[in-house]
N, C-alpha and C positions, 0 to 999 in steps of 0.2 A: 796796449798790446790788446787784439781781438784773439777771439777764440780760438781761429784757424793757426795764428801764430805762434798760440801756445800749444796746440797740438804739434805742430813743427819743431819749436824749442824743446818740449818735451822727447820728442825722435832723436834730438842731437844730443842728448844727454849721456855723456862716455859712461860706459859701464852698467848703464841701466838696461836689463834685458826687458823683452817684451811681457814675460811671464810677471816679472815685479812689476812692470807699468800698468798691468791690468789689476793685480793687488792693490796698488795704490788708486786706480781709478775706482775700483771698490769702496774703499775706504774715504775718500776726498769726493768723489762725485764726477769731478772734470778735470783738465788737464791744467788750467789757470789756478784752481785750488791747490795742485798737488805742488806747482810751481811757489807759490806761497806759504807752503804748510813750514812749522818751524822746524830748523835745523835737528833738533834734538828729535823729534818724533819721526822724522827721516831716517835717523840712525837705527831707530829701531825695526826699519824693514831692510837694513842690511846695506845701506848706502853707503858708498866710501865718501871721502872729503872732497875728492876731486867732483864728484857727480852733485854732491849737493850744492858745491861752489859755482856748476855751473847753472843749476836751477835758479840760483840766487841773483845770477848777473844776467838772465835771460832775456834778451830784447829783439825786438823786430830786426835790425841790420843783420842779426845772425842768419835770417831766413829771407833774404832779399832775393837771390837768386832763384829759390822756391815761388817766391812771390810774382816775379816777373815773369818766370814761365808761365804762371797759371794766367796772368793777365796777358800773354802773347798772342794767344789764339782761342776763339770759342770753344774748340775742340778740346782744351785743357781743361783738367778737373782736379780738383785735391779732395778726396774723401775721407773723413775721419772716420774713426771706430762707432761715434755715437750719430754720422750722419744718416739720414735713412735711405740714403743711396747705397749704401755698403752692402755687400753681398749677404744674405742673409744665411747662406750657406756655410760660408767661411767664418762666419760669427760664432760658431758653434766650437769653433776650433780654440783650444786653450792657449793656443801661441798665434791668435789672428794678429796682423798685422794694426798696428797703431794707426797708420795712415796708409793709403793708395793713392797713386798717382795714377791718373787713367787720361789717355788720347784717345778721343773717339767718343761711342756714345754708352754712358754709365748705365741703361735700361738694360744693357744685354746682359748685366751684372745681376739682375733678377731673374735672368732664364734659368730654366732646368739646364745645366750641363753635364757634359761627359770628356772626361780628359782623356786622350789619346797621346800615347809617347812610345818612343821607341828607339832603336840605334841613330847614328849620326850617317852612319854608312852602311845602310840596308841593301838589300837585294833589290831589283827592280820590282820582282813580284811584291815584295814587302811594301814599297812604297805605293805600289797599285793598291795593293789591299787596304792602306793606311787612308788612301785618297778616297775609295769606293765606301768602305765603312762611313766616313767623315759625312761624305755627300748624302749618304742614304739617311743615316740618324740626322742630319742637318732637315732635310726634307720631313722628317718625322716629327720636327720642333724641336731638336736638341740642341743645344748649341755647344760647339765643338771647342775645348781649351787644349792648349798645348804651350811649348816654351819658344815658338819663332825659331828654332836652333835648324841647322841643315837635317836632311832625311826624313824621318819619319813624322818629325814635327811638320817640316815645311808642307809635306805632302797631304796632312792633316787639315793644315789652316786651308789650303788650295782647294781640298775636297768641300769643306764647310763651305765657303764662299759659294760655290755651285748649285747649294742648296738655300733653305728660306730661314735658316736660324741663326745666320752668323758663327762668327768664332771670337773666342779670346785669347790673345796671346799674353803670356805673362813672363815679363822679363828680369832678370836679375842686376841689371844697372839701372841707370838713371833714364829718362823718357826723352833726353835730349841726345841720347845715342841712339844708332840702329847697329846692333851686332846680331849676326855677321852682317858686314855691309853690302852681301849680296842678297839679302832678304830687305833691301830698303824698300824696292818695288811693293813686296809682300807685304809689309809693315804698312805700306799706305794703304793698300788694299784692305787689311783688316782694320785700319783706322776708319775707313770708308763704311764698313760693313759690320762691325763689332766694335772692339775695343782692345786697347793695347795696355795693360798695367804693370806696374811695378810697387815693391813697398822701397825701394831705394831713392834715395834724395836725388835731386838734380844735380848734376855733375858728378854723380858715382860711375867709376868706370868698372866694366867688366873685369872682374878676376876670379879664381878656380873656386874660392871659397863661397862665394854668395850663391852659386847655383844649387847646392845641396838646400840651403834654406829656401830659395824661390820655389823648389818643387813642393814643399809642404803648400804652398798656396795653390800650383796647379790641382793638388789632391784635393785640399779643403774648400775649394770654390765648388767643388764637382761633385755629384752624385755618385760617381764611380769613375774606375781608372780602366783603360783599356791598353795592354802592352800588346803591340803588334810582332817586333822583332826585338829582341836583347840579348846581348851577350852575358854570361853569367855574373861578370864586374861589369855594372852599366848603372848609370843615373838614373834608367827607368825602374830599376829595381829599388831604389830611395825613393821614389816617388810612391810605388807600391806599398812600400813599408809605411811611409806617411798616410796612404790612404787608409791601411788596415788600423792604426792606430787611431784614427779619425773615426772610425767606424764606418767606413765607404766601401763599396763594391769594388772588388778587382777581377776585372776580366783578362783573360790572355789567349792567344791565338796560337795554337801548335802547328809545328814545322817538322822537317825531315831530320831524323836522327844525325844524319851526316852534316846539318847547317850549323855552325857554331851561334849563329846570331837566333837560333830558336830553342837553345840549352835556357838561358834566364827564363823565357815564357813557360818550358817544360818544369823548372824546379817551383815557379809560382804555382803550375797547376798541382804538382804533389804537395805543395803547402795548402792548397785550398782554394787557389783560386778558379772561377769558374771558366772551362773551356768553352771557347766561342768559335762557331763555324760561321754564323750568320748575324747580320743585324737584329734579326727577330729575337736570338738568343740573348741579347743584351736589353732589348725592349721588354722582354716577360720579365726581366729582374727588376727594371726601372719603373715600370707602369705602375705598380701598387705605392711607389714614393711620389707620384706625379697626379697634380690636379688638374693641368693645365689642359683646355681641349683642342691644343693644335697637335698633342701627341697623338699618334698613330701609329699600329701596327706595320710592319715592312714586309714583304715576301723574301725571299732569299735573298743576298746582295750579288750573288752571282747571276742572278736570273738576266736574260737580255730576252729582246723582241725582236721578230724578223728578222732574222741573221741568217743568213744566206748557207747553205750546206757545202762544207769543205769537200773538195776533189778527194776522192778515195785514197791516191798517195799521199796528200795532204793530212788525212786523217791517220793514214798509219805513221806518219813521221810524228803528228801530234802525240799521238800515244807512246813514242820513245823517248818524248820530251817530259822532263819534270820540273816542279816549280822552283827548282834550284838550277842556276847557270851551268850550261853543258856545253863542251865545245865540239865543232864539227866532225872531229876525229871519232870520238865516242859515238856522234850519232851515226856515223858511217858503218860504224860496229855494230851499233843495235838495230839499223833499219835495213842493211843491206842496199840501201842507196849509194850512189857515188858520191863524192863531195861536191861536183858541179852540180849534179840533179838537186842535193841537200841544199846548196847556197841558193839555187834558183827558188826553191820553194820555201825556204826560210825568209826571203826577202818578200814574196807575195804576202805571206802570213804576218810578218811585222806590219805589212801596209795595212791589212785585215785587222788588225790588233789582236790577233789570238797570241801572239808571242812579242816578247821584248829584247835587245841585243844589248849586251853591256859588256864593253872589253873585249870582244871576239866571242864572247860567251851567250849563249842562248836560254831562254827560258819561257815556260808557257804562263800566261795569265788568266786563264779561264778554262 
């Protein structure tokens, strides 16, 4: 059995926690030595009979699916904790995965990273914010990390792909599966311009219990975590909790007190997260931790160039709009324009990129 197969067998040991695995590695040196350790000594580390039996019977056949996946494509990689390609930031986490499965370019795992997370059902303005922050920060040399989920995750990956530093997607299941299926094309783009990674063995199907543990990797591999929109009960708050425990920075974008998706961000800010309005706010915090010459400060993420001035009536209507969705009837009350006039102006403003529509509601994005 070679070294990689030893790592993969250790990964499959039933009842063996990541923390205990690291204790054993510190004691024995490498996975091969652990698998060959005397059973009586293994019991001293609290291992149960089932786990010890699995170690004693470890063989190459057990990990065949992983090895076949690795050999099937040059873009497939399996990186152990002792591999020099293992992301250094993640290695400092006490519960760092023993093994990472990687699809794409492992070099992206060495880059300075920022996690961007948030709601799976964000407002249109929230998606635009995540996209724009990711694009600007990627162009400043920071690789954007997220979870490939719908909503803020997807918008963050898409924005980062328009920058220069690429993106990393962290999954909660085997890399032979794409979930959600709607992000198959996005997953391929991330593979080509970044990396898709997971600690889950090949063939592992997605299920609810895996996602919270996945979140510790999103935060652990990054210098900080930015929460764009999140309800009070949100997986994004789990990610930010991991970030705090790992000694990482936590950033949050505030929103309207009437928007339930802003409440999670407001709670984080009350608890000490850094309030963020621009990409510059994040870069100011991250720059002291960076040595890469590719990192450079940015101007306000809302800055635009050579934009045509809006018609006065359009300017008046835009002032009546908020960053949370609103119906045409409410705009009639606020502006004094007729519904027909408003509908016409909204169409033009949407084409100009000043607003977005969502299920019959309208909100401004700049």
